[in-house]
C-alpha positions as CSV (number, residue, x, y, z in Angstrom):
1,M,-20.0,-16.7,-13.5
2,R,-21.8,-15.4,-10.3
3,A,-21.7,-12.1,-8.5
4,V,-22.3,-11.0,-5.0
5,L,-23.9,-7.4,-4.1
6,V,-22.5,-6.3,-0.9
7,A,-24.5,-3.3,0.8
8,F,-24.7,-2.4,4.5
9,G,-23.6,-6.0,5.3
10,M,-26.3,-7.6,3.4
11,T,-25.5,-10.2,0.6
12,L,-27.8,-10.8,-2.3
13,G,-27.1,-13.2,-5.3
14,L,-27.6,-11.8,-8.7
15,A,-26.3,-11.9,-12.2
16,A,-23.9,-9.0,-12.9
17,M,-21.6,-7.8,-15.5
18,W,-18.8,-5.1,-15.4
19,S,-20.3,-1.7,-16.5
20,A,-19.0,-0.3,-19.8
21,G,-18.5,3.0,-17.6
22,C,-16.3,2.1,-14.9
23,T,-13.0,3.8,-14.1
24,V,-10.1,2.4,-16.0
25,A,-6.7,1.7,-14.6
26,P,-3.7,4.0,-14.7
27,P,-1.5,4.6,-17.8
28,P,1.5,2.6,-16.7
29,P,1.5,-0.7,-18.2
30,E,1.6,-2.6,-14.7
31,A,-1.3,-0.4,-13.7
32,E,-3.3,-1.2,-16.8
33,E,-3.3,-4.7,-15.9
34,Q,-5.0,-3.8,-12.9
35,A,-8.3,-2.4,-14.5
36,G,-11.1,-4.2,-13.0
37,G,-13.9,-6.2,-14.6
38,A,-16.3,-8.9,-13.6
39,G,-14.2,-11.9,-12.6
40,D,-15.1,-15.2,-10.9
41,V,-17.0,-13.3,-8.2
42,A,-17.6,-9.5,-7.9
43,A,-18.3,-7.4,-5.1
44,V,-20.4,-4.4,-5.6
45,T,-21.2,-1.5,-3.3
46,D,-24.5,0.5,-3.1
47,A,-22.7,3.1,-4.9
48,G,-21.6,0.7,-7.8
49,D,-18.2,0.1,-6.5
50,V,-17.2,-3.0,-8.4
51,G,-14.3,-5.5,-7.2
52,T,-12.9,-8.4,-8.9
53,V,-12.0,-11.7,-7.0
54,T,-9.2,-14.1,-7.9
55,T,-8.1,-17.3,-6.5
56,G,-4.6,-18.6,-6.0
57,F,-1.0,-17.5,-6.5
58,A,0.3,-14.8,-8.9
59,S,2.5,-15.8,-11.9
60,D,5.0,-14.0,-13.9
61,L,7.0,-12.7,-11.0
62,T,9.5,-9.8,-11.4
63,P,11.4,-7.8,-8.6
64,G,9.4,-4.8,-7.5
65,A,12.3,-3.3,-5.5
66,A,15.9,-4.6,-4.3
67,P,16.4,-7.9,-5.5
68,G,18.7,-9.0,-2.7
69,C,20.8,-7.5,0.1
70,T,24.4,-6.4,-0.7
71,S,25.6,-5.0,2.6
72,G,26.3,-8.4,4.6
73,L,24.7,-6.6,7.6
74,V,21.3,-8.3,7.8
75,Q,22.6,-10.9,10.2
76,A,24.5,-8.7,12.3
77,A,23.7,-7.0,15.5
78,Q,22.3,-3.9,13.9
79,G,18.6,-5.4,14.3
80,G,18.3,-6.6,10.7
81,N,16.0,-9.2,9.4
82,N,16.5,-11.9,6.7
83,F,15.9,-10.9,3.2
84,N,12.5,-11.4,1.5
85,A,11.8,-10.6,-2.1
86,S,9.3,-8.1,-3.2
87,D,8.1,-9.7,-6.2
88,V,5.3,-8.1,-8.4
89,G,3.0,-10.7,-10.3
90,F,-0.2,-11.3,-11.8
91,V,-3.4,-13.1,-10.9
92,T,-6.0,-14.0,-13.4
93,S,-9.6,-14.0,-13.0
94,E,-12.0,-16.4,-14.4
95,D,-12.6,-14.3,-17.6
96,G,-9.0,-13.8,-18.3
97,Q,-8.3,-10.4,-16.7
98,R,-4.7,-10.1,-15.4
99,I,-4.3,-8.0,-12.2
100,A,-0.9,-6.8,-10.9
101,V,-0.2,-7.9,-7.3
102,P,0.3,-6.6,-5.0
103,G,-0.2,-3.4,-6.7
104,P,0.9,-1.1,-9.7
105,V,4.4,-0.7,-8.5
106,H,6.0,2.1,-10.7
107,D,9.7,3.0,-11.5
108,G,11.1,6.1,-10.0
109,P,13.9,7.3,-8.0
110,F,14.5,5.8,-4.4
111,A,14.3,7.8,-1.3
112,V,17.7,8.4,0.5
113,D,18.2,5.7,3.4
114,V,17.9,6.9,7.0
115,F,18.5,3.3,8.0
116,N,19.0,0.5,5.6
117,N,21.1,-2.6,6.5
118,C,20.3,-4.4,3.4
119,T,21.6,-2.4,0.4
120,G,23.0,0.4,2.6
121,P,25.5,0.9,5.6
122,G,22.8,0.5,8.4
123,D,22.5,3.8,10.1
124,N,23.2,6.7,7.5
125,A,24.6,9.6,9.4
126,D,25.2,11.5,5.9
127,Y,21.4,11.3,4.7
128,L,21.2,14.9,4.6
129,S,24.0,15.5,2.2
130,Q,22.9,12.8,-0.2
131,L,19.5,14.6,-0.6
132,E,18.5,15.9,-4.0
133,T,15.4,18.3,-4.4
134,V,12.7,17.2,-6.6
135,V,11.4,20.5,-7.9
136,I,7.6,20.3,-8.4
137,D,6.8,24.2,-8.1
138,E,9.8,26.5,-8.7
139,D,8.3,29.2,-6.4
140,G,7.4,26.7,-3.8
141,V,8.9,25.9,-0.2
142,E,11.5,23.3,0.4
143,I,10.4,20.6,2.7
144,T,12.3,17.5,3.8
145,G,10.2,14.4,4.8
146,F,10.7,11.4,6.8
147,I,8.8,8.1,5.7
148,F,8.8,4.5,7.4
149,G,6.5,2.0,5.5
150,D,5.7,-1.4,6.6
151,N,6.5,-2.7,4.0
152,Y,6.6,-0.5,1.0
153,F,5.7,3.1,-0.2
154,E,5.4,5.5,-2.9
155,L,5.3,9.2,-2.2
156,Y,3.7,11.8,-4.6
157,V,3.2,15.4,-4.1
158,N,1.0,17.6,-6.0
159,G,0.6,14.6,-8.4
160,Q,4.4,14.3,-9.1
161,F,6.5,11.3,-8.2
162,V,9.0,12.2,-5.2
163,G,10.4,8.8,-4.2
164,R,10.0,5.3,-3.5
165,D,11.0,2.6,-0.8
166,P,14.3,1.0,-2.2
167,I,13.3,-2.3,0.0
168,G,10.0,-3.5,-1.1
169,M,9.5,-6.2,1.9
170,T,12.4,-6.8,4.4
171,P,14.6,-6.1,6.2
172,F,12.7,-2.8,7.2
173,N,14.3,0.5,6.5
174,S,13.4,4.2,6.9
175,N,13.9,7.0,4.3
176,V,14.1,10.6,3.6
177,V,13.2,12.9,0.7
178,R,13.3,16.5,-0.1
179,F,11.0,18.4,-2.6
180,R,10.0,22.1,-3.5
181,A,6.1,22.5,-3.7
182,S,3.6,25.1,-3.4
183,Y,0.4,25.2,-1.2
184,P,-2.2,23.8,-1.2
185,M,0.0,20.7,-1.2
186,T,-1.5,17.3,-1.8
187,Y,0.5,14.4,-0.3
188,A,-0.5,10.9,-1.8
189,V,1.1,7.6,-0.5
190,M,0.9,4.3,-1.9
191,G,1.3,1.8,0.8
192,V,2.0,-2.0,0.3
193,D,1.8,-4.7,2.8
194,W,3.9,-7.3,0.9
195,G,3.8,-10.9,1.1
196,T,6.1,-13.8,0.0
197,H,3.2,-15.7,-1.4
198,V,2.1,-13.2,-3.9
199,G,-1.4,-12.9,-4.8
200,V,-2.9,-14.5,-1.7
201,G,-1.6,-12.1,0.8
202,L,0.3,-14.7,3.0
203,E,4.0,-14.5,3.9
204,Y,6.8,-17.1,4.9
205,D,7.0,-20.7,4.9
206,S,4.3,-20.7,7.5
207,F,1.8,-19.0,5.4
208,N,1.1,-16.1,8.0
209,V,-1.1,-13.0,7.7
210,G,1.2,-10.0,7.9
211,D,0.3,-6.1,8.8
212,G,0.8,-3.0,7.3
213,G,1.3,0.7,8.1
214,F,3.2,4.0,7.2
215,I,4.1,7.1,8.7
216,A,5.5,10.2,7.6
217,Y,6.7,13.6,9.0
218,F,7.4,16.9,7.0
219,S,9.4,19.9,7.8
220,D,6.7,22.1,7.5
221,G,4.9,20.4,10.5
222,N,2.5,18.4,8.5
223,G,2.5,14.6,8.7
224,T,0.3,11.5,9.0
225,H,-2.7,11.9,11.1
226,G,-6.4,10.7,11.4
227,D,-7.4,13.7,9.0
228,W,-5.9,11.9,6.1
229,R,-8.2,9.7,3.9
230,A,-7.3,6.0,3.0
231,E,-8.8,3.3,0.9
232,T,-7.8,-0.3,0.1
233,F,-7.6,-1.9,-3.4
234,Y,-6.5,-5.4,-2.6
235,I,-7.7,-7.4,0.2
236,A,-6.2,-10.9,1.0
237,P,-6.3,-13.8,2.1
238,L,-9.9,-14.2,2.2
239,D,-12.1,-17.6,2.4
240,D,-15.1,-15.9,1.3
241,P,-14.9,-12.3,0.0
242,S,-18.6,-11.5,0.7
243,C,-17.4,-10.8,4.2
244,V,-16.0,-7.5,2.9
245,R,-18.4,-4.6,3.5
246,T,-18.2,-1.9,1.1
247,A,-21.1,0.7,2.1
248,G,-19.2,3.9,3.4
249,G,-15.9,2.6,2.4
250,R,-14.5,-0.9,2.0
251,D,-14.1,-2.7,5.3
252,S,-12.7,-6.1,5.6
253,S,-12.6,-6.0,9.5
254,F,-15.7,-8.1,9.7
255,C,-14.0,-10.9,8.0
256,I,-13.7,-13.4,10.9
257,Q,-10.5,-15.2,9.4
258,A,-8.4,-12.1,9.8
259,T,-6.2,-13.8,12.2
260,R,-5.6,-16.9,9.9
261,P,-8.1,-18.0,7.2
262,A,-9.0,-21.6,6.8
263,C,-7.5,-21.8,3.4
264,A,-4.1,-20.9,4.8
265,E,-4.3,-24.0,6.8
266,N,-6.0,-26.3,4.5
267,D,-4.7,-25.2,0.8
268,P,-3.1,-21.7,0.5
269,S,-3.7,-22.1,-3.3
270,S,-7.4,-21.9,-2.6
271,C,-7.1,-18.5,-0.9
272,Q,-9.1,-15.7,-2.6
273,A,-8.2,-12.0,-2.9
274,L,-10.7,-9.0,-3.8
275,H,-9.2,-6.3,-6.1
276,F,-10.5,-2.8,-6.8
277,P,-9.3,-0.8,-9.7
278,V,-6.9,2.0,-9.0
279,P,-8.1,5.5,-10.1
280,P,-5.9,6.9,-12.7
281,D,-5.4,10.3,-11.3
282,W,-5.5,9.3,-7.7
283,T,-2.4,11.3,-7.1
284,A,-3.7,14.6,-8.6
285,P,-4.5,17.6,-6.5
286,E,-8.0,17.8,-8.2
287,F,-8.8,14.2,-7.6
288,N,-12.1,13.8,-5.4
289,D,-11.2,11.5,-2.5
290,S,-14.3,12.7,-0.3
291,H,-15.8,9.2,-0.8
292,W,-12.7,7.5,0.9
293,P,-12.9,7.0,4.5
294,Q,-11.0,8.8,7.1
295,A,-7.5,7.0,7.6
296,I,-7.4,4.8,10.8
297,V,-4.6,5.8,13.4
298,W,-2.9,2.6,14.7
299,P,-0.5,2.4,17.6
300,P,3.1,2.1,16.7
301,E,3.4,-1.1,18.6
302,R,0.6,-2.5,16.5
303,V,2.5,-1.9,13.4
304,T,6.2,-2.3,13.8
305,G,9.1,-2.8,16.5
306,Q,11.8,-2.5,14.1
307,R,14.8,-0.3,14.7
308,A,14.4,1.4,11.4
309,Y,11.7,3.2,13.1
310,T,12.1,2.8,16.8
311,G,15.7,4.0,16.4
312,Y,14.7,7.2,14.8
313,T,11.1,8.2,16.5
314,E,12.3,11.7,17.2
315,L,12.6,12.3,13.2
316,F,8.9,11.5,12.8
317,S,7.8,14.0,15.6
318,N,4.0,13.9,16.4
319,A,3.2,11.8,13.1
320,E,1.0,8.9,13.6
321,F,0.8,5.5,11.9
322,L,-1.8,5.3,9.3
323,W,-3.8,2.5,7.5
324,T,-7.2,1.4,6.9
325,R,-9.7,-0.4,9.3
326,N,-7.6,-3.8,8.9
327,I,-4.0,-3.9,9.1
328,R,-3.7,-7.4,8.3
329,L,-6.1,-8.1,5.3
330,D,-5.8,-4.7,3.3
331,N,-2.6,-5.0,1.4
332,L,-2.8,-2.1,-1.1
333,V,-3.7,1.1,0.6
334,L,-3.5,4.7,-1.1
335,G,-3.7,7.7,1.4
336,R,-4.2,11.4,0.6
337,Y,-4.1,14.6,2.4
338,T,-4.0,18.5,1.3
339,A,-2.2,20.9,3.4
340,T,-3.2,24.4,2.9
341,G,-0.2,25.5,4.7
342,P,2.5,24.8,7.5
343,R,1.0,23.0,10.3
344,Q,1.4,24.5,13.8
């Protein structure tokens, strides 16, 4: 077993073992599988941040969201895409650890559709009448939120699960939720850029590298902006994981293969992925996210041209698309923001 120390862009060979004091993964079974340790290669920041590298495709695949389209609309003129499954699987490191990919997807209520031509009617004009309020704080304010994720999202408010994307990958859809909560109000979003080749971050028969992003707007004026914080926890595909810099936040934008790694051309099963353990309390208001980088705002046209967003831009008001520094290699991104009151 060999390890790599990544600090301020410098790579040093050394022997390393997983520290007994490292953060364990969240309580749900699928998240427990993500608890990190020293694999065949480890990336370590100057602050002791440890990542595990795996090689090749995931096994033991199960559906993470809708197992198929039922509407019959995906080939129609509503702007739909072919269905692509959103499977969750496991990759295994050299020392036998099983890590959930693309991430710890959780069961929970699906958000109501604004547009869904896969398991819904396409444009859903009655979405407001279909909303049920998730009560987080009885004496809180009632808020409606609109969300679009490329590809998948889960929304938590003040540590409580509010809703998740009913379509894990494609076709693309947009959603709405309603909840009652008190300020200060901590929004926590898990975003997943899914792939059809689970475990190596590649998609379709051509083994392309996709991109990710999410946008949300809430009726109190809050929404996704550059004052959010965001961090990546699953980076793939990689030819050489040492290209990821981790001082001051994980940064895969230095990886020259971001357009198309050599492994995708030569042997996709040789592509590698870098994983970091998800903190068990990352959705909680008291979680300290000060060490996470500021989220990066991306122009809408860099993220999507899909009707599920472009046909409903007025619902998202002045909200902005967020991700990390690399929308192509960073596949599991957690974002957080605490609102102290309505946004003017």
